[in-house]
C-alpha positions in Angstrom: -52.4 -23.7 -8.6 -49.8 -25.8 -10.5 -51.8 -29.0 -9.5 -55.0 -27.3 -10.8 -53.2 -26.4 -14.2 -51.7 -29.8 -14.8 -55.0 -31.5 -14.1 -57.0 -29.1 -16.3 -54.3 -29.3 -19.0 -54.4 -33.2 -18.9 -58.2 -33.4 -19.3 -57.9 -30.8 -22.3 -55.0 -32.9 -24.0 -56.9 -36.3 -23.5 -60.0 -34.9 -25.3 -59.8 -36.2 -29.1 -59.4 -33.7 -31.5 -57.8 -33.2 -34.8 -54.2 -33.5 -33.5 -55.1 -36.9 -31.6 -56.9 -38.2 -34.7 -54.0 -37.3 -36.8 -51.7 -39.2 -34.7 -53.8 -42.0 -34.5 -54.2 -42.2 -38.2 -50.7 -42.1 -39.1 -49.7 -44.4 -36.4 -52.0 -47.1 -37.5 -51.1 -46.5 -41.2 -47.1 -46.1 -40.7 -46.1 -47.6 -37.2 -45.1 -46.3 -33.7 -42.2 -44.2 -35.0 -44.4 -42.3 -37.4 -46.9 -41.8 -34.8 -44.2 -40.1 -32.4 -43.2 -37.9 -35.5 -47.1 -36.9 -36.0 -47.1 -36.2 -32.1 -44.2 -34.1 -32.7 -45.4 -32.1 -35.4 -48.9 -31.4 -33.8 -47.1 -30.3 -30.8 -45.0 -27.7 -32.7 -48.1 -26.6 -34.2 -49.1 -25.4 -30.8 -46.1 -22.8 -30.5 -47.3 -20.0 -32.6 -50.7 -20.0 -30.6 -48.6 -20.1 -27.4 -46.6 -17.0 -28.7 -49.7 -15.3 -29.7 -51.2 -15.7 -26.4 -48.3 -14.7 -24.4 -47.5 -11.6 -26.5 -51.4 -10.6 -26.9 -51.7 -11.3 -30.6 -54.5 -13.6 -29.8 -56.7 -10.8 -28.6 -56.1 -9.1 -32.0 -57.4 -12.4 -33.5 -60.4 -12.6 -31.5 -61.3 -8.9 -31.9 -60.7 -8.7 -35.7 -63.6 -10.7 -37.5 -61.8 -10.8 -40.8 -58.6 -12.3 -39.3 -60.6 -15.1 -37.4 -62.8 -15.9 -40.4 -59.7 -16.1 -42.6 -57.7 -18.4 -40.5 -60.9 -20.5 -39.7 -61.8 -20.9 -43.3 -58.3 -22.1 -44.1 -58.5 -24.4 -41.1 -61.6 -25.9 -42.7 -60.1 -26.3 -46.1 -57.0 -28.0 -44.6 -59.4 -30.5 -42.9 -61.5 -31.1 -45.7 -58.0 -31.6 -47.7 -56.9 -34.2 -45.0 -60.2 -36.2 -45.4 -59.6 -36.5 -49.2 -56.1 -37.5 -48.3 -57.4 -40.1 -45.9 -59.7 -41.8 -48.4 -56.9 -42.1 -51.0 -54.6 -45.2 -50.9 -51.5 -43.1 -51.4 -52.5 -40.1 -49.2 -52.0 -39.3 -45.5 -52.9 -42.7 -44.3 -50.9 -44.5 -46.8 -49.8 -48.0 -45.4 -46.2 -48.1 -45.1 -43.5 -50.5 -43.4 -41.1 -47.4 -42.7 -40.9 -43.5 -42.7 -38.2 -42.2 -44.6 -36.7 -38.6 -44.1 -39.1 -37.1 -46.7 -42.3 -38.7 -45.5 -41.3 -37.8 -41.9 -41.0 -34.1 -42.8 -44.4 -34.4 -44.6 -45.8 -35.9 -41.5 -44.4 -33.2 -39.0 -45.4 -30.3 -41.6 -49.1 -31.7 -41.8 -49.3 -31.9 -38.0 -48.0 -28.3 -37.6 -50.4 -26.9 -40.1 -53.2 -29.0 -38.6 -52.7 -27.1 -35.3 -51.8 -23.7 -36.6 -54.8 -23.4 -38.8 -57.1 -23.8 -35.8 -58.0 -20.0 -34.6 -59.5 -21.7 -31.3 -56.4 -22.6 -30.1 -55.1 -19.0 -29.7 -58.2 -18.0 -28.0 -58.1 -21.1 -25.7 -54.4 -20.0 -24.5 -55.6 -16.5 -24.2 -58.5 -17.5 -21.9 -56.7 -20.5 -20.2 -53.3 -19.3 -19.2 -54.1 -16.1 -17.3 -56.2 -18.1 -14.8 -53.1 -19.7 -13.5 -50.8 -16.4 -13.2 -50.8 -14.3 -10.1 -50.8 -10.8 -11.6 -48.9 -9.6 -8.2 -46.2 -11.9 -8.6 -44.3 -9.5 -11.4 -43.9 -10.0 -15.1 -46.4 -12.4 -16.4 -44.6 -13.5 -19.7 -41.9 -15.9 -18.3 -44.6 -17.6 -16.1 -46.9 -17.7 -19.2 -44.1 -19.3 -21.2 -43.2 -22.0 -18.7 -47.0 -23.2 -18.4 -47.1 -23.2 -22.1 -44.0 -25.4 -22.1 -45.4 -27.5 -19.7 -48.7 -28.1 -21.6 -46.7 -28.7 -24.7 -44.7 -31.4 -23.1 -48.0 -33.0 -21.8 -49.5 -32.7 -25.2 -46.4 -34.5 -26.7 -46.6 -37.5 -24.3 -50.2 -38.0 -24.2 -50.0 -37.9 -28.2 -47.2 -40.3 -28.4 -49.0 -42.7 -26.1 -52.2 -42.5 -28.3 -49.9 -43.4 -31.2 -48.2 -46.3 -29.7 -51.4 -47.7 -28.6 -52.6 -47.3 -32.1 -49.4 -48.9 -33.6 -49.8 -51.9 -31.3 -53.2 -52.5 -33.1 -51.5 -52.1 -36.7 -50.6 -55.8 -37.3 -54.2 -56.8 -36.9 -55.4 -54.1 -38.7 -53.0 -54.6 -41.8 -53.8 -58.4 -41.8 -57.4 -57.1 -42.7 -57.4 -55.0 -45.7 -61.0 -54.3 -45.7 -60.7 -53.1 -42.0 -58.0 -50.6 -43.4 -60.4 -49.4 -45.9 -63.3 -48.6 -43.5 -60.7 -47.2 -41.0 -59.8 -44.6 -44.0 -63.3 -43.8 -44.4 -63.8 -43.4 -40.7 -61.1 -40.8 -40.4 -62.2 -39.1 -43.5 -65.5 -38.8 -42.0 -64.2 -37.5 -38.6 -61.9 -35.1 -40.5 -65.1 -33.9 -42.2 -67.1 -33.6 -39.0 -64.3 -31.5 -37.5 -64.3 -29.3 -40.4 -67.9 -28.7 -40.3 -67.6 -28.0 -36.5 -64.8 -25.6 -37.1 -67.0 -23.9 -39.8 -69.9 -23.5 -37.6 -67.9 -22.1 -34.7 -68.5 -18.8 -33.4 -65.7 -16.5 -32.0 
């Protein structure tokens, strides 16, 4: 059962989404260290959903249309804000040779909010984790926390790898300002598309 969990989790993590997109963009704009920081922020953003699923709060989110809609539209607004930031020269994808403490915390905070404001993550955990829990093996909470920890670790490692691959291409991209301009537009368009997909999602 553990092998099935690991394989399923790997497939889920590898699928490009908002976290991967954000990590790629930050790594391209600011380098490999910033990509690691972005991956860390996105991974931390999973924690509230994990806690919600483990302690049953996600069921309330799924059952309450008002709660779901509130989180969903906040997430849509945040994705559109990130799209605008991506287009700005001094925004989220600002080209920089280094990441200081202040900008590092900003990268982490953005990554956290990116995942916190995605209500689908809570519902995903609620539907995903119980499949790998034996109800006859005692309390499910410790095992759900353990599996969630494995999922988060896998998310962090995969996101870091995505970021480092993007950072490896950074020199070539920065040598062509027009390429960076088009990349900003592409990332902005992708964030808008993800926002629209979330806006049209059903519970």
